[in-house]
C-alpha positions as CSV (number, residue, x, y, z in Angstrom):
1,M,-148.4,144.1,-46.3
2,E,-147.1,140.9,-47.9
3,E,-143.6,142.3,-48.2
4,E,-143.6,143.3,-44.5
5,R,-144.8,139.9,-43.6
6,K,-142.0,138.3,-45.6
7,Q,-139.4,140.6,-44.1
8,S,-140.5,139.7,-40.5
9,N,-140.4,136.0,-41.3
10,L,-136.9,136.4,-42.6
11,N,-135.8,138.3,-39.5
12,K,-137.2,135.5,-37.3
13,E,-135.3,132.9,-39.3
14,L,-132.1,135.0,-39.0
15,S,-132.4,135.3,-35.3
16,K,-132.9,131.5,-34.9
17,Y,-129.9,131.0,-37.1
18,R,-127.8,133.3,-35.0
19,N,-128.6,131.5,-31.7
20,R,-128.1,128.1,-33.2
21,N,-124.6,128.8,-34.8
22,K,-123.2,131.3,-32.3
23,R,-120.1,129.1,-31.5
24,T,-119.4,128.7,-35.2
25,S,-119.6,132.4,-35.8
26,D,-117.1,133.1,-33.0
27,V,-114.6,130.7,-34.8
28,F,-115.0,132.6,-38.0
29,D,-114.5,136.0,-36.1
30,D,-111.2,134.8,-34.7
31,A,-110.0,133.6,-38.0
32,Y,-110.8,137.0,-39.6
33,D,-109.1,138.8,-36.7
34,N,-105.8,137.0,-37.3
35,N,-104.8,139.3,-40.2
36,N,-107.2,137.5,-42.6
37,Q,-104.7,134.7,-43.2
38,N,-107.2,132.3,-44.6
39,R,-109.0,134.8,-46.8
40,P,-108.5,134.0,-50.5
41,P,-107.7,137.0,-52.8
42,C,-110.7,138.9,-54.1
43,D,-111.5,142.4,-55.5
44,D,-111.7,145.4,-53.2
45,S,-115.2,146.2,-54.4
46,H,-116.5,142.9,-52.9
47,Q,-114.6,143.1,-49.6
48,C,-117.0,143.5,-46.6
49,S,-117.2,142.3,-43.1
50,K,-118.6,139.0,-42.0
51,R,-121.3,140.5,-39.8
52,T,-122.6,142.7,-42.7
53,K,-123.0,139.6,-44.8
54,R,-124.9,137.9,-42.0
55,E,-127.3,140.8,-41.6
56,D,-127.9,141.0,-45.3
57,P,-131.4,139.8,-45.9
58,H,-130.5,138.2,-49.1
59,F,-127.7,136.2,-47.5
60,G,-129.7,132.9,-47.2
61,S,-131.6,131.0,-44.7
62,S,-129.1,128.2,-44.0
63,F,-125.4,128.1,-43.3
64,Q,-123.0,126.4,-45.7
65,M,-119.2,126.1,-46.0
66,G,-118.1,127.7,-49.2
67,P,-119.7,130.2,-51.5
68,P,-123.4,130.8,-50.6
69,S,-126.0,130.9,-53.3
70,I,-129.1,133.1,-53.4
71,K,-132.2,133.0,-55.6
72,S,-133.2,136.0,-57.5
73,E,-136.8,137.1,-57.8
74,S,-136.8,137.5,-61.6
75,T,-135.3,134.2,-62.5
76,D,-135.1,130.7,-60.9
77,E,-131.3,130.5,-61.3
78,H,-128.9,130.4,-58.3
79,V,-126.5,133.3,-58.4
80,T,-123.2,132.8,-56.7
81,P,-121.6,136.1,-55.3
82,N,-117.9,136.9,-55.5
83,T,-117.4,136.7,-51.8
84,F,-116.2,133.4,-50.1
85,A,-116.7,132.1,-46.7
86,P,-113.4,131.5,-44.8
87,R,-112.0,128.0,-44.3
88,I,-110.0,126.7,-41.3
89,L,-106.9,124.8,-42.8
90,L,-104.6,122.2,-41.2
91,I,-101.0,122.8,-40.7
92,N,-99.9,120.8,-43.8
93,Q,-102.5,122.7,-45.9
94,Q,-101.6,126.1,-44.5
95,V,-98.2,126.0,-46.2
96,N,-99.8,125.6,-49.5
97,A,-102.4,128.5,-48.8
98,D,-99.7,130.9,-47.6
99,H,-97.6,130.1,-50.7
100,Q,-100.4,131.4,-52.9
101,Q,-101.8,134.1,-50.8
102,Q,-98.9,135.6,-48.7
103,P,-95.2,136.0,-49.3
104,R,-92.9,133.2,-48.4
105,R,-91.7,134.9,-45.1
106,E,-95.2,134.5,-43.5
107,A,-95.0,130.7,-43.8
108,S,-92.0,130.6,-41.4
109,I,-94.6,130.9,-38.6
110,Y,-95.2,127.1,-38.9
111,H,-91.5,126.1,-39.4
112,H,-91.2,125.4,-35.7
113,L,-93.8,122.8,-35.9
114,L,-92.2,120.9,-38.9
115,R,-88.6,120.9,-37.7
116,T,-87.1,118.0,-35.9
117,P,-85.8,118.6,-32.3
118,P,-82.0,118.8,-32.1
119,S,-81.9,115.8,-29.8
120,I,-82.8,113.3,-32.6
121,K,-81.5,115.3,-35.5
122,N,-78.1,113.5,-35.5
123,N,-79.8,110.1,-36.2
124,R,-81.8,111.2,-39.2
125,V,-81.1,111.9,-42.8
126,Y,-82.2,115.2,-44.3
127,L,-82.3,116.6,-47.8
128,R,-81.5,120.3,-47.9
129,R,-83.2,122.6,-50.5
130,N,-83.2,126.3,-50.2
131,N,-82.4,126.2,-46.4
132,D,-85.3,123.9,-45.7
133,E,-85.0,120.5,-44.2
134,E,-87.2,117.6,-45.1
135,Y,-87.2,114.4,-43.0
136,R,-86.0,111.3,-45.1
137,G,-85.8,108.6,-42.4
138,F,-83.4,107.1,-39.9
139,D,-79.7,106.7,-40.8
140,R,-79.0,103.0,-40.0
141,F,-75.3,103.4,-40.4
142,A,-75.2,106.0,-37.6
143,R,-75.7,103.1,-35.1
144,V,-72.9,101.0,-36.7
145,S,-69.4,101.2,-35.5
146,D,-66.4,102.1,-37.7
147,E,-65.0,98.6,-37.4
148,I,-68.1,97.0,-38.8
149,I,-68.3,99.5,-41.7
150,L,-64.7,98.9,-42.5
151,R,-65.2,95.2,-42.5
152,I,-68.0,95.6,-45.1
153,F,-65.8,97.9,-47.2
154,H,-63.2,95.0,-47.4
155,H,-65.7,93.0,-49.5
156,L,-66.3,95.7,-52.0
157,P,-64.1,96.2,-55.1
158,R,-61.6,98.9,-55.0
159,H,-63.1,101.0,-57.7
160,M,-66.2,101.5,-55.5
161,M,-64.2,103.1,-52.8
162,C,-64.3,106.4,-54.6
163,T,-68.1,106.3,-54.7
164,C,-68.4,105.4,-51.0
165,A,-66.1,108.3,-50.1
166,L,-68.7,110.7,-51.6
167,V,-71.5,109.6,-49.3
168,C,-70.5,111.5,-46.2
169,R,-67.4,112.7,-44.3
170,R,-67.4,109.6,-42.1
171,W,-67.3,107.2,-45.0
172,A,-64.6,109.4,-46.6
173,R,-62.5,109.0,-43.5
174,I,-63.1,105.2,-43.2
175,V,-62.3,104.8,-47.0
176,C,-58.8,106.3,-46.4
177,D,-57.9,103.5,-43.9
178,V,-54.7,101.8,-44.6
179,S,-56.1,98.2,-44.4
180,L,-58.2,98.8,-47.5
181,W,-55.2,99.8,-49.7
182,R,-52.5,97.3,-48.8
183,R,-52.7,95.4,-52.1
184,M,-53.5,96.8,-55.5
185,D,-53.5,95.2,-58.9
186,M,-53.5,97.9,-61.7
187,G,-51.9,95.7,-64.4
188,G,-52.7,96.6,-67.9
189,R,-54.6,99.7,-67.0
190,P,-53.9,103.4,-67.6
191,L,-53.3,105.6,-64.6
192,K,-54.1,109.3,-65.0
193,V,-51.8,112.0,-63.7
194,G,-51.4,111.9,-60.0
195,I,-53.1,108.5,-59.5
196,L,-49.9,106.7,-58.6
197,K,-49.0,109.2,-56.0
198,I,-52.4,108.9,-54.4
199,L,-52.2,105.2,-54.3
200,L,-48.8,105.4,-52.6
201,E,-50.0,107.8,-50.0
202,R,-52.9,105.6,-49.1
203,G,-50.3,103.0,-47.7
204,V,-50.0,100.5,-50.5
205,E,-47.7,97.6,-49.7
206,V,-48.1,95.3,-52.8
207,L,-48.5,97.2,-56.1
208,R,-48.7,95.5,-59.5
209,L,-48.3,97.8,-62.5
210,N,-47.4,95.1,-65.1
211,R,-48.0,96.5,-68.7
212,S,-49.8,99.5,-67.4
213,E,-49.5,103.1,-68.7
214,V,-48.6,105.7,-66.0
215,M,-49.3,109.3,-67.3
216,G,-47.6,112.5,-66.2
217,D,-44.8,113.0,-63.8
218,F,-44.4,112.3,-60.1
219,S,-44.7,115.6,-58.2
220,S,-43.4,115.1,-54.6
221,T,-44.7,117.0,-51.7
222,V,-41.7,116.0,-49.5
223,Q,-38.9,118.5,-49.4
224,G,-35.4,118.0,-48.2
225,A,-33.0,115.0,-48.2
226,P,-34.8,111.8,-49.3
227,D,-32.7,109.4,-47.2
228,P,-34.9,108.3,-44.2
229,R,-31.8,107.5,-42.2
230,R,-30.4,111.0,-42.5
231,S,-33.4,113.2,-43.0
232,P,-35.9,114.5,-40.4
233,L,-38.8,113.1,-42.3
234,S,-41.3,111.0,-40.2
235,E,-42.1,107.4,-41.2
236,E,-45.8,108.4,-41.7
237,R,-44.8,110.6,-44.7
238,M,-42.7,107.8,-46.3
239,Y,-44.3,105.2,-48.4
240,R,-45.0,101.7,-47.2
241,L,-44.4,100.0,-50.5
242,Q,-42.6,96.6,-50.2
243,L,-43.4,94.7,-53.5
244,L,-43.4,96.6,-56.8
245,D,-43.9,95.1,-60.3
246,M,-43.5,97.6,-63.1
247,S,-42.5,95.1,-65.7
248,M,-43.0,96.3,-69.3
249,A,-44.8,99.4,-68.0
250,N,-45.1,102.6,-70.2
251,V,-43.7,105.1,-67.7
252,K,-41.3,107.9,-67.6
253,T,-37.8,107.2,-66.1
254,S,-37.9,110.5,-64.1
255,L,-41.1,109.3,-62.5
256,V,-39.6,106.1,-61.2
257,E,-36.5,108.0,-60.3
258,S,-38.5,110.4,-58.0
259,M,-40.7,107.7,-56.6
260,L,-37.8,105.6,-55.4
261,K,-36.6,108.4,-53.2
262,F,-39.5,107.7,-50.7
263,C,-39.6,103.9,-50.5
264,P,-37.5,102.9,-47.5
265,N,-39.4,99.6,-47.0
266,L,-38.9,98.2,-50.5
267,K,-37.9,94.6,-50.7
268,K,-38.6,93.4,-54.2
269,I,-38.8,95.4,-57.4
270,S,-39.2,94.5,-61.1
271,L,-38.3,97.1,-63.7
272,E,-38.1,94.8,-66.6
273,N,-37.9,96.4,-70.1
274,I,-37.9,100.0,-68.6
275,P,-35.2,102.5,-69.5
276,V,-33.1,103.2,-66.4
277,T,-30.4,105.7,-65.5
278,E,-27.5,105.5,-63.1
279,Q,-29.1,108.0,-60.8
280,L,-32.2,105.8,-60.6
281,L,-30.0,102.9,-59.4
282,I,-28.3,105.2,-56.8
283,N,-31.7,106.4,-55.5
284,L,-32.7,102.7,-55.2
285,A,-29.6,101.7,-53.4
286,V,-29.6,104.7,-51.0
287,N,-33.3,104.8,-50.0
288,S,-34.1,101.0,-50.0
289,P,-31.5,99.3,-47.8
290,Y,-33.8,96.2,-47.2
291,L,-33.8,95.2,-51.0
292,E,-33.8,91.5,-51.6
293,V,-34.9,90.9,-55.2
294,L,-34.0,93.1,-58.2
295,N,-35.1,92.5,-61.8
296,L,-33.4,94.7,-64.4
297,C,-33.9,92.4,-67.4
298,M,-33.7,94.3,-70.7
299,C,-33.3,97.6,-68.9
300,V,-31.2,99.7,-71.1
301,G,-29.0,102.2,-69.2
302,T,-27.8,99.7,-66.5
303,T,-24.2,100.7,-65.4
304,A,-21.6,99.0,-63.3
305,K,-21.3,102.0,-61.1
306,G,-25.1,101.9,-60.2
307,L,-25.0,98.2,-59.5
308,E,-21.9,98.6,-57.3
309,C,-23.8,101.2,-55.2
310,I,-26.6,98.7,-54.9
311,F,-24.2,95.9,-53.8
312,E,-22.7,98.2,-51.1
313,N,-25.9,99.5,-49.6
314,C,-28.3,96.5,-50.0
315,T,-26.6,93.8,-48.0
316,N,-29.8,91.6,-48.2
317,L,-29.8,91.3,-52.0
318,T,-30.0,87.6,-52.9
319,Q,-31.6,87.6,-56.4
320,L,-30.5,89.7,-59.4
321,N,-31.5,89.6,-63.0
322,I,-29.3,91.6,-65.5
323,A,-30.1,89.7,-68.6
324,W,-29.9,91.5,-72.0
325,T,-28.8,94.8,-70.5
326,Y,-26.3,95.5,-73.3
327,M,-23.5,96.4,-70.9
328,S,-19.9,96.6,-72.2
329,E,-17.3,93.9,-71.7
330,E,-15.5,95.9,-69.1
331,E,-18.6,96.4,-67.1
332,I,-19.5,92.7,-67.2
333,K,-16.0,91.9,-65.9
334,T,-16.3,94.5,-63.1
335,I,-19.7,93.1,-62.0
336,C,-18.3,89.6,-61.7
337,Q,-15.7,90.9,-59.5
338,I,-17.8,92.9,-57.1
339,M,-20.7,90.4,-56.9
340,P,-21.8,90.0,-53.3
341,S,-21.1,86.8,-51.6
342,Q,-24.8,86.2,-50.4
343,M,-26.2,86.0,-54.0
344,K,-28.2,82.9,-54.5
345,A,-29.9,83.5,-57.9
346,L,-28.2,85.3,-60.8
347,D,-29.4,85.7,-64.5
348,I,-26.5,87.1,-66.5
349,S,-27.6,85.7,-69.9
350,G,-27.6,87.5,-73.2
351,N,-24.0,88.8,-73.1
352,R,-22.8,86.6,-76.0
353,E,-19.1,87.4,-76.7
354,K,-18.7,89.6,-73.6
355,L,-18.8,86.9,-70.9
356,S,-15.6,84.7,-70.8
357,D,-14.6,81.6,-68.8
358,Q,-12.4,83.7,-66.5
359,D,-15.4,85.9,-65.6
360,V,-17.4,82.8,-64.7
361,E,-14.6,81.4,-62.6
362,T,-14.4,84.7,-60.7
363,L,-18.1,84.7,-60.2
364,C,-18.1,81.1,-58.9
365,Q,-15.3,81.8,-56.4
366,R,-17.2,84.7,-54.9
367,C,-20.7,83.3,-54.8
368,S,-20.3,79.8,-53.4
369,Y,-23.9,79.7,-52.2
370,M,-25.4,80.1,-55.7
371,Q,-28.5,78.0,-56.2
372,D,-29.8,79.2,-59.6
373,L,-27.5,80.3,-62.4
374,D,-28.4,81.3,-65.9
375,L,-25.6,81.7,-68.5
376,S,-27.7,81.4,-71.7
377,D,-26.6,83.0,-74.9
378,S,-23.0,83.2,-73.9
379,T,-21.2,82.0,-76.9
380,E,-17.6,82.3,-75.6
381,I,-17.8,80.0,-72.5
382,T,-16.4,76.5,-73.0
383,N,-16.2,73.2,-71.1
384,L,-13.9,74.8,-68.6
385,T,-16.9,76.7,-67.2
386,I,-18.6,73.4,-66.4
387,D,-15.5,72.2,-64.4
388,N,-15.5,75.5,-62.4
389,I,-19.3,75.2,-61.6
390,A,-18.9,71.6,-60.5
391,Q,-15.9,72.6,-58.3
392,H,-17.2,75.7,-56.5
393,L,-21.0,75.7,-56.6
394,K,-21.9,72.8,-54.4
395,K,-25.4,73.9,-53.7
396,L,-26.5,74.5,-57.2
397,Q,-30.0,73.4,-58.0
398,K,-30.7,75.0,-61.5
399,I,-28.3,75.7,-64.4
400,S,-29.0,77.0,-67.9
401,F,-26.7,76.7,-70.8
402,S,-29.2,77.4,-73.6
403,R,-27.7,78.4,-77.0
404,C,-24.1,78.2,-75.6
405,Y,-22.6,76.7,-78.8
406,S,-19.0,76.4,-77.6
407,L,-19.9,73.8,-75.0
408,S,-20.0,70.1,-75.7
409,P,-23.4,68.6,-75.0
410,T,-21.9,65.4,-73.8
411,Y,-19.7,67.3,-71.2
412,V,-22.8,68.4,-69.4
413,S,-23.0,65.0,-67.7
414,H,-20.0,66.0,-65.5
415,L,-22.5,68.1,-63.5
416,C,-23.8,64.8,-61.9
417,E,-21.3,65.4,-59.1
418,L,-23.6,68.1,-57.8
419,R,-26.1,66.4,-55.3
420,D,-28.6,69.2,-55.2
421,L,-28.9,69.7,-58.9
422,K,-32.4,69.2,-60.3
423,V,-32.9,71.3,-63.5
424,I,-30.6,71.5,-66.6
425,N,-31.6,73.6,-69.6
426,V,-29.7,73.1,-72.9
427,F,-32.1,74.5,-75.4
428,G,-30.6,74.9,-78.9
429,M,-27.5,72.9,-78.3
430,M,-28.4,69.5,-79.6
431,R,-30.9,67.7,-81.8
432,D,-33.8,65.6,-80.6
433,T,-31.9,62.3,-80.9
434,S,-28.9,63.5,-78.8
435,L,-31.4,65.2,-76.3
436,N,-33.1,61.8,-75.8
437,V,-29.7,60.1,-75.1
438,L,-28.9,62.8,-72.6
439,E,-32.3,62.4,-70.8
440,Q,-31.8,58.7,-70.5
441,N,-28.4,59.1,-69.0
442,M,-29.6,61.8,-66.6
443,K,-33.0,60.5,-65.6
444,R,-33.1,62.0,-62.1
445,Y,-32.8,65.6,-63.6
446,R,-35.3,67.7,-65.4
447,V,-33.8,68.5,-68.8
448,N,-35.3,71.3,-70.8
449,K,-38.4,71.7,-68.7
450,E,-38.2,75.4,-68.1
451,P,-37.7,77.4,-71.3
452,F,-37.8,80.8,-69.5
453,S,-35.9,82.0,-66.6
454,C,-37.8,82.8,-63.4
455,I,-34.9,84.4,-61.5
456,A,-36.1,87.7,-59.8
457,R,-39.2,87.8,-61.9
458,P,-42.5,88.4,-60.0
459,T,-44.8,86.0,-62.0
460,P,-43.3,82.8,-63.7
461,S,-44.4,82.0,-67.1
462,N,-46.0,78.6,-66.1
463,C,-48.1,80.3,-63.3
464,K,-51.8,80.3,-64.0
465,K,-52.8,82.6,-61.2
466,I,-51.6,86.2,-60.8
467,F,-48.9,86.2,-58.1
468,M,-46.0,88.5,-57.3
469,W,-43.3,86.5,-55.8
470,N,-45.9,84.0,-54.3
471,V,-47.9,86.9,-52.9
472,S,-51.4,87.8,-54.2
473,P,-51.5,91.5,-55.4
474,R,-55.4,91.6,-54.7
475,H,-56.3,90.2,-51.4
476,G,-54.5,89.3,-48.2
477,P,-53.2,90.5,-44.9
478,C,-50.4,92.9,-44.4
479,L,-46.9,91.7,-45.0
């Protein structure tokens, strides 16, 4: 009788519980009907329906979220069965639950809730991982124009341009703008294979390669005749180089020879202490008709035929440095006879016994507009050369007779007839006492103030800042 009474009381409590939690039970039924998505893994022996658990007399008298506990008759300990009550998860929790319970393809049901609409997708930054998109915030540069970004890039060092080009396609396109690569200073640095060609294709106008090492060969992508005046090549495929300084650079002659085929705008170039060939000089003459300044100091391989080709094609040439080129006596004589009349600065020093008074007289007669002349280390010229200079070169401003031992030091005073003369260099010709007497007699002149020649050289020896023909190779507008 007691057991029947307990059973009836238990049934009454269960009926009250069902009426009180009817709405909650409906929610659990819907969750179980949806393919049991929220059910955790369990053994098949313990799988049973939800209603069977509720009708179980040992289920418990109160509802609780989570595993219910029942009290056994033999002991006072609570026993937790292997079955679990279902839980309703949020969307952000459902992905983790599906990853543990169901295959990955079932989690794609909620992807349409996590994706960003296409209308604002262009203004946001995403990180792609396994074809999934994670929102990373707004892209502030998407609202900035290309002109402003280009202005910002102008204040960055050139070596950071390569890093900026890896950010996105838009930045890579802006980095290749011509205005960012107009002036480059690579002096004293090694250039790997193909770097020089890339710099020229970016539109460099001022390039400094002084004492740098250029590796590899120059592989040209332009086919056909290199002369821009007679070839169908467009100006966009030709290089915009105007000022080039390759003084004392470690570079192959073939590389320079191939590069000069595609520089139609070249105006000033320095190849000091670089071995040259006759073909290199011909390429320079044919493809660079606007050449104004040429420095071939200590360039072994310079020939009279190559210089003659330059004189014929480059009608704007006004400064030439052919000191210590070790040409023969016949070539020196030929050069003095074909020297263009518009020449204003000439350095023909270092010829020693090869340059004579007759050659200097021919040179003075042809180049009457000469302003700077260097005849140092010419041991065969005499006082007759001073008379020829004073007679023909009325606009002369600088003259150098250093180590010309056949000249009389006192005879230099005959140059006082030249009104525009300002600088006289006579290093190694007299002692200090005689030099002091000469300075007192010629007070309005600068005597022995410039030990090194600056003719056609990009950077004078007394210049503290790095300039190329008074132009900065680092920053500045287009030429």
